[in-house]
C-alpha positions in Angstrom: 0.1 0.0 0.0 1.4 3.5 -1.1 2.2 5.8 1.9 -0.3 8.6 2.4 2.1 11.3 2.0 5.5 11.2 0.3 8.5 12.3 2.1 9.4 15.7 0.9 13.2 16.7 0.6 14.5 20.3 -0.1 18.1 20.7 -1.3 19.3 24.3 -0.5 21.9 25.1 -3.2 24.7 27.8 -2.7 26.9 29.1 -5.6 29.9 26.2 -5.9 28.1 23.6 -4.2 29.4 20.0 -5.0 27.2 18.5 -7.6 28.0 14.8 -6.7 26.1 15.5 -3.4 23.0 16.4 -5.1 22.8 13.5 -7.6 23.8 11.3 -4.9 20.8 12.4 -3.1 18.3 12.4 -5.7 19.4 9.3 -8.0 18.7 6.7 -5.2 15.2 8.4 -4.2 14.2 8.3 -7.9 15.0 4.6 -8.3 13.1 3.8 -5.1 10.2 5.5 -6.6 10.4 3.7 -9.6 10.9 0.1 -8.1 7.9 0.5 -5.8 5.6 2.3 -8.5 4.5 5.4 -6.5 6.1 8.7 -5.3 7.4 7.7 -2.0 9.9 10.5 -2.2 9.6 13.9 -3.7 12.4 16.6 -3.9 12.7 20.4 -4.5 15.7 22.6 -5.5 15.9 25.2 -3.2 18.0 28.6 -3.5 18.0 31.9 -1.6 16.9 33.9 -4.9 15.3 32.5 -8.1 18.6 33.1 -10.0 20.2 30.0 -11.5 22.8 28.4 -9.3 26.1 27.0 -10.6 27.6 24.0 -9.0 31.4 23.2 -8.4 31.4 21.7 -12.0 30.0 25.0 -13.7 26.6 23.8 -14.5 23.6 25.6 -13.8 20.7 24.4 -11.8 17.3 26.4 -11.8 15.6 26.5 -8.2 11.9 25.3 -7.9 11.3 27.6 -5.0 13.3 30.3 -3.2 14.1 29.5 0.4 11.5 32.3 1.9 8.7 30.4 0.0 9.8 27.0 1.4 7.2 25.2 2.9 5.7 21.7 3.3 9.0 20.1 3.3 10.1 17.3 5.8 14.0 17.7 5.4 16.0 20.5 4.1 19.6 19.9 3.4 22.3 22.7 2.6 24.8 22.1 -0.1 27.7 24.5 -0.5 31.3 25.0 -0.4 32.7 26.0 2.9 33.0 29.5 2.1 29.2 30.0 1.3 27.0 32.5 3.2 23.6 34.0 2.6 23.6 37.1 0.5 21.1 38.4 3.2 22.5 36.6 6.5 19.6 37.9 8.7 16.6 36.7 6.4 18.3 33.5 5.5 19.0 32.4 9.2 15.8 33.4 10.5 14.0 31.5 7.7 16.1 28.4 8.7 15.1 29.0 12.5 11.4 29.3 11.4 11.6 26.0 9.5 13.3 24.3 12.4 10.5 25.5 14.6 8.0 24.1 12.0 9.3 20.5 12.9 11.5 20.4 9.5 14.7 18.1 9.8 17.7 20.4 8.8 21.0 19.0 7.5 24.0 19.7 5.6 26.1 17.8 3.0 29.9 18.3 2.9 30.8 22.3 3.0 27.0 22.8 3.6 27.8 22.3 7.3 29.4 25.8 7.4 26.5 28.0 6.4 24.2 25.8 8.8 26.5 26.3 11.8 26.6 30.0 10.9 23.1 30.1 11.5 23.6 29.1 15.1 21.6 25.9 14.8 24.4 23.6 15.4 25.3 25.0 18.5 26.1 22.3 21.2 25.6 19.6 18.7 27.7 16.9 17.2 28.0 17.2 13.1 29.9 15.2 10.5 32.8 17.3 9.0 34.7 16.3 5.9 38.4 15.7 6.8 39.7 18.3 4.3 37.5 21.1 6.0 38.1 19.9 9.5 40.8 22.6 10.8 38.9 25.4 9.2 35.6 24.2 10.8 37.0 23.8 14.4 38.7 27.3 14.2 35.5 29.0 13.1 32.9 26.9 15.3 34.6 25.6 18.5 31.4 25.4 20.2 30.2 22.7 17.6 31.6 19.1 18.1 33.2 18.1 14.7 33.2 14.2 14.2 34.9 12.0 11.7 31.7 9.9 11.6 30.5 9.8 7.7 26.9 10.6 8.8 25.7 12.2 12.2 21.8 11.9 12.8 20.9 13.7 16.1 17.9 15.7 17.2 16.4 16.5 13.8 20.0 17.6 12.4 21.5 15.3 9.8 25.0 16.1 8.5 27.2 13.9 6.0 30.6 14.4 5.0 30.5 13.8 1.3 29.0 12.5 -1.7 29.3 8.6 -1.1 28.0 9.3 2.4 24.9 11.1 1.0 24.1 7.9 -0.9 24.5 5.9 2.2 21.8 8.5 4.0 19.3 8.1 1.2 19.7 4.3 1.4 18.9 4.6 4.9 15.8 7.0 4.5 14.7 4.3 1.9 14.9 1.4 4.1 13.0 3.3 6.9 10.2 4.2 4.6 10.0 1.3 2.1 12.1 -1.6 3.7 15.2 -3.3 3.5 14.3 -5.4 0.4 13.8 -2.0 -1.7 16.9 -0.4 -0.2 19.0 -3.4 -1.3 17.6 -3.3 -4.7 18.4 0.4 -4.9 21.8 -0.3 -3.8 22.2 -3.2 -6.6 20.9 -0.7 -9.2 23.7 1.5 -8.9 26.3 -1.3 -8.0 26.7 0.6 -4.5 29.5 -1.7 -2.8 28.0 -1.5 0.6 25.8 0.3 2.9 27.9 2.0 5.8 26.7 2.6 9.3 26.4 5.9 10.3 29.3 5.8 12.9 31.7 4.7 10.5 34.7 7.0 10.3 35.7 8.8 7.1 38.3 7.4 4.8 41.5 9.7 5.1 44.4 9.5 2.8 48.1 8.8 4.1 50.2 11.5 2.3 52.3 10.2 -0.7 51.5 6.4 -0.4 48.0 6.2 -2.1 46.4 4.3 1.1 44.0 5.3 3.9 44.7 5.5 7.5 42.6 2.3 8.3 45.0 0.2 6.3 47.9 1.1 8.9 48.9 -1.0 11.8 47.4 0.2 15.2 50.5 1.5 16.5 51.1 3.8 13.5 47.4 4.8 13.5 47.6 5.8 17.1 50.8 7.9 16.4 48.8 9.8 13.4 45.9 10.2 16.0 48.4 11.8 18.5 49.8 14.1 15.8 46.3 15.1 15.0 45.5 15.9 18.6 48.6 17.9 19.2 48.9 20.3 16.2 49.1 23.5 17.9 51.4 22.3 20.6 53.7 19.8 18.7 54.8 16.8 20.7 58.5 15.3 20.5 58.7 12.3 18.3 60.6 10.3 20.8 57.5 11.0 23.3 55.0 9.9 20.5 57.4 6.6 20.1 57.0 6.0 23.7 53.4 6.5 23.9 52.7 3.7 21.3 55.1 1.4 23.0 57.9 1.5 20.4 61.7 2.5 20.8 62.8 5.5 18.9 64.4 3.5 16.1 61.8 0.9 15.7 59.1 3.5 15.7 61.2 5.5 12.8 61.5 2.4 10.8 58.2 1.1 11.0 56.7 4.6 10.3 58.6 4.9 7.1 57.8 1.4 6.2 54.0 2.0 6.4 53.8 5.7 5.2 56.9 6.2 3.1 57.9 9.0 5.4 59.9 9.6 8.7 57.5 10.7 11.6 59.0 13.8 11.8 58.3 14.8 8.1 54.9 13.3 8.3 54.1 15.5 11.4 55.5 18.7 9.7 53.6 18.2 6.5 50.3 17.3 8.6 50.6 20.9 10.4 51.2 22.6 7.1 48.0 20.6 5.6 46.0 22.1 8.6 47.4 25.4 8.1 46.7 25.2 4.4 42.8 24.4 5.2 42.4 27.7 7.1 44.3 29.6 4.4 41.9 28.5 2.0 38.6 28.3 3.9 38.9 31.3 6.3 39.7 34.7 6.5 42.1 34.3 9.5 45.3 36.3 9.7 48.5 34.5 8.7 50.0 35.1 12.2 46.9 33.4 13.9 47.2 30.2 11.5 50.9 30.0 12.2 50.4 30.1 15.9 47.4 27.3 15.5 49.7 24.8 13.9 52.6 25.2 16.3 54.8 28.0 14.6 56.4 30.6 17.0 57.1 32.6 13.9 54.8 33.2 10.8 57.7 33.9 8.7 58.9 30.4 9.3 55.7 28.8 8.6 55.3 30.9 5.3 58.8 29.5 4.3 57.8 26.1 5.1 54.3 26.6 3.2 56.0 27.8 0.1 58.5 25.1 0.1 55.6 22.4 0.4 53.1 23.7 -1.8 54.9 26.0 -4.2 53.1 29.2 -3.3 52.9 31.6 -0.4 49.8 31.4 1.8 48.9 34.9 0.9 49.2 34.5 -2.8 47.2 31.2 -2.6 44.4 32.6 -0.6 44.3 35.5 -3.5 44.4 33.1 -6.1 41.6 31.0 -4.7 39.4 34.0 -4.1 39.8 35.0 -7.5 38.6 31.6 -8.9 35.7 31.6 -6.4 34.7 35.0 -7.9 34.7 33.5 -11.4 38.0 34.8 -12.7 39.0 31.4 -13.8 38.2 27.5 -13.5 36.9 26.8 -9.8 39.3 24.6 -7.5 37.9 21.1 -6.9 35.5 21.0 -4.2 35.1 18.1 -1.5 32.5 15.6 -2.6 
């Protein structure tokens, strides 16, 4: 028997949003409707204005409705790059708060967590943040708990780290509404390899070896976890070795074997990678960024940054801002 009312989802698009997140949401819902022979799900494209919204791939999407007119939806998901903001922040945030009071489940895909958090609606909550945005997000929103889980569903908030996880979320909604058999058939339509639980951690690459952190041995993973948790106040490599139960020489040899780099070089590059996130996705002063990754001297960080990435922080920020303003091809968005 067909449900009395289809589940209605709105996708709030900001300029530069990752297109893969949108298609990963809509396609499994479309397939589910076809399989069961009725509209179990409906969806609408939403934007701040009626103008065409161009995605990260420079393709334009026409909104079905503007945010101020968005009503009779059950879920609203924000899709954006991390730098996105409402043109009229007061009206945009007020409308999100009105929808929240109306019982709408609010959520965000990938960089969409940034404008959602800027609305104040994620304060004192936990959210999924894509690993490549994590440093910038923690700097801007220290009151929000950032998680490495691919999906967080908590008290009418649903946050998702990237496009693959968006597909997983849609499969979960299909299972809840239409049953596991339909969900499995949808997954098989798209040859989706597996359905992840929400609390599965994101896959994070290990620099320079083409592998992910979960492929490393437990002691090396723990060392990297310690690196990650001591970015602003770097630890000594011998202390890391002792913490994971290895001698200094054995730790250095094992770390090189598994990652292709010495622990010191890996740690150094990790701190610079965190700095780069804040250069690209915040307007924080370079001096504050340097201090946040453990540099006493901004000039030293700038020199190391240029050696690592071939461009100074100031020049890379200016180039990225120019690209975002349409003066060249957009840099890839996390999807």
